[in-house]
Every structure is written in structure tokens, then in C-alpha cells.
ROLUM-496873 format. One record per residue (C-alpha): residue in one letter; x, y, z. Coordinates in steps of 0.1 Angstrom, whole numbers, padded with zeros to 4 digits, always signed. Example, Ala and Ser with C-alpha at 12.3 -4.5 7.8 and 13.67 -1.06 7.14 Angstrom:
a+0123-0045+0078 s+0137-0011+0071 
This chain:
m-0035+0450+0593 s-0028+0433+0626 k+0004+0415+0636 r-0015+0383+0642 f-0029+0383+0607 l+0006+0389+0592 i+0020+0360+0613 s-0008+0337+0601 l-0002+0348+0565 f+0035+0339+0568 f+0028+0304+0581 v+0002+0298+0554 a+0025+0312+0526 a+0058+0296+0537 p+0049+0260+0528 a+0035+0271+0495 w+0067+0290+0487 c+0088+0260+0496 q+0068+0239+0471 l+0074+0266+0445 f+0111+0272+0450 s+0140+0250+0461 a+0178+0256+0464 g+0208+0237+0474 i+0241+0224+0462 k+0252+0203+0432 g+0284+0183+0428 g+0297+0156+0405 v+0325+0143+0383 p+0333+0148+0347 l+0330+0117+0325 n+0354+0129+0298 d+0385+0152+0297 f+0384+0189+0294 f+0410+0188+0266 t+0414+0168+0233 t+0449+0162+0221 v+0466+0150+0189 q+0497+0129+0191 n+0528+0145+0176 q+0565+0135+0175 t+0578+0170+0184 f+0553+0179+0211 s+0539+0162+0242 f+0510+0173+0263 s+0499+0163+0298 p+0464+0176+0303 s+0446+0172+0336 t+0409+0176+0345 s+0401+0178+0382 r+0377+0151+0391 y+0351+0173+0408 i+0323+0197+0398 i+0306+0218+0424 g+0283+0248+0428 p+0249+0261+0439 t+0216+0252+0423 a+0181+0266+0424 e+0148+0256+0409 l+0113+0270+0404 h+0086+0244+0404 f+0055+0247+0382 p+0024+0226+0378 f+0023+0195+0356 g+0058+0183+0366 l+0076+0213+0350 g+0105+0232+0365 l+0131+0258+0357 e+0166+0251+0370 v+0196+0274+0372 d+0231+0262+0382 a+0265+0278+0388 l+0291+0250+0385 y+0328+0253+0389 r+0356+0230+0376 h+0394+0232+0373 m+0417+0221+0345 s+0454+0224+0336 y+0480+0211+0312 t+0517+0211+0306 s+0533+0210+0272 s+0569+0205+0260 g+0586+0200+0227 v+0604+0217+0198 l+0587+0243+0176 q+0606+0260+0148 g+0639+0245+0161 i+0635+0260+0196 s+0626+0240+0227 t+0595+0253+0245 a+0577+0243+0277 a+0546+0258+0293 k+0521+0252+0321 v+0486+0264+0320 n+0460+0265+0348 s+0424+0278+0348 g+0390+0275+0364 d+0359+0273+0344 w+0324+0285+0355 e+0294+0270+0338 f+0259+0285+0340 p+0232+0262+0327 v+0195+0273+0325 l+0173+0242+0321 v+0136+0234+0316 k+0129+0202+0336 y+0100+0177+0333 r+0093+0152+0362 f+0073+0121+0354 h+0045+0114+0379 a+0055+0090+0407 e+0050+0088+0445 l+0086+0086+0458 v+0111+0084+0429 r+0103+0107+0400 p+0124+0103+0368 f+0131+0135+0350 l+0144+0149+0317 d+0159+0184+0313 a+0172+0205+0284 g+0183+0240+0279 v+0213+0263+0273 a+0245+0270+0292 w+0273+0296+0292 n+0308+0291+0305 r+0336+0315+0314 l+0373+0309+0321 s+0383+0322+0356 g+0418+0328+0369 l+0438+0317+0338 t+0475+0315+0346 q+0504+0304+0325 s+0541+0300+0329 v+0567+0296+0301 a+0602+0280+0305 q+0611+0288+0269 s+0591+0300+0239 v+0596+0308+0202 s+0580+0342+0207 n+0570+0367+0234 g+0533+0358+0229 a+0513+0338+0254 p+0516+0300+0251 t+0479+0296+0251 v+0454+0311+0228 v+0421+0318+0245 n+0399+0314+0215 k+0369+0326+0235 n+0368+0336+0271 s+0332+0326+0272 s+0311+0302+0251 a+0275+0290+0248 g+0262+0255+0244 f+0232+0232+0244 v+0225+0209+0274 m+0204+0178+0279 g+0202+0154+0308 a+0182+0127+0326 g+0180+0115+0362 f+0155+0110+0390 d+0143+0129+0420 l+0142+0111+0453 h+0121+0131+0478 l+0130+0122+0514 g+0123+0156+0530 v+0150+0169+0508 h+0153+0164+0470 i+0182+0140+0461 m+0187+0141+0423 p+0214+0121+0406 e+0217+0130+0369 f+0237+0123+0338 r+0242+0154+0317 y+0256+0162+0282 t+0267+0196+0269 r+0278+0205+0234 w+0297+0238+0233 s+0296+0260+0202 s+0333+0266+0202 a+0366+0256+0219 q+0376+0281+0245 i+0413+0272+0246 v+0435+0263+0216 d+0472+0257+0220 p+0494+0276+0193 s+0507+0242+0182 t+0470+0233+0173 f+0476+0199+0188 l+0456+0206+0219 k+0422+0223+0224 s+0394+0223+0249 n+0367+0197+0243 q+0334+0209+0228 n+0317+0177+0241 q+0311+0175+0278 a+0296+0146+0298 e+0292+0145+0335 f+0275+0128+0364 l+0259+0152+0389 l+0242+0148+0423 g+0220+0176+0435 i+0206+0181+0470 t+0180+0208+0474 f+0157+0219+0502 
């Protein structure tokens, strides 16, 4: 097989591969908080959800407008708590990252420049770098109960694909997690099982 033939094969196959596969970056903002809290006279919580989501994305493109997308999205959350439990004052601060791995089947409607799309699939998330500090506590146990270090959920979303040499894809996405990952021992705070977000993907 000659070198000229291999070079010719590469230039023929490269555009076809680019049409089959794309990769890039996806970022966005959460539309609801990472935690849900219950008001209580003896305890107060100050949860914080960082207003960014970011990570790599990749997609396989199939005929008839179908695609398979895989993302790895990172976000950060924290909360502080203070109050009186069993007659003893307690205060704690918790920080953690959260990695989310959605696998989505995508359908693009036919259009020339702007193609609306729907996607749905499953996702897994995993806590990363959980740290916690305690000023005072009623026990030697950790102030935060990690109910599940990882969880699974169902994902659905809608957006559009603007193709201008690169794919620019704004999207609204909703995820329903099967369980709360974090539950405070007081039971007045837990991680939200409903997740809504706005994402913007750019792929090449």
C-alpha cells in the first residue's frame, strides 16, 4: 500500500469522521439550588450553589438526526449550619464538588441552519473532594451524612443546534435524581433531587 494512497485515504476519511464525531466544551448555570432546607427555630442553614457548570462533551452523529452525547460536568456546592441540638451548640461548614456524567440520546429536527433538538437519557453523579469542619458538635461523628456518594437519575432536555462552522447548542435540561446524596443529621437540609440548568455547548 503506497504512501500516496494512505494520504489520499486520510483526506477522504477525515471529513466523514468529523461528520460522525464532534467534541468540545459545555458550560452553564444551575436554575435551582443544590440543597433544599426546612426552616427551624433551633437551626439555621446557609447553603450556596456556585453559579457555574463546566466540563467536556462529545457526541456521535448518526443518520436521521439521531446522536449519542456523553458529558462530564462539574459543579461546586457548600453550606454552613449553626444551632442548638440536644442542648449543645453546634456549627459546621461543608464543601464539595460534584461530577455528573449524562449519557443522552439526541434527536435533531431537520432544518438548514438552526436545528431544534430533544434529548433524554440517564446520568450518574459522584461527590468529589468533600471537606467539613466542625466548631462544636454533639458527637464525634461527621456533621454531614453522605447518604450516597454516587447516584443515578433520568435526564431530559431541549434546545437548538446553530451550525456556523462549529456547533453552538444552548439547552435547558432537567434531571431527577433517584436519591439525595447529602443529608444533614438534623434532617432539615438535604441535596435536591430535582435539578434544572441552562447549558451552552460548543463542539467542533
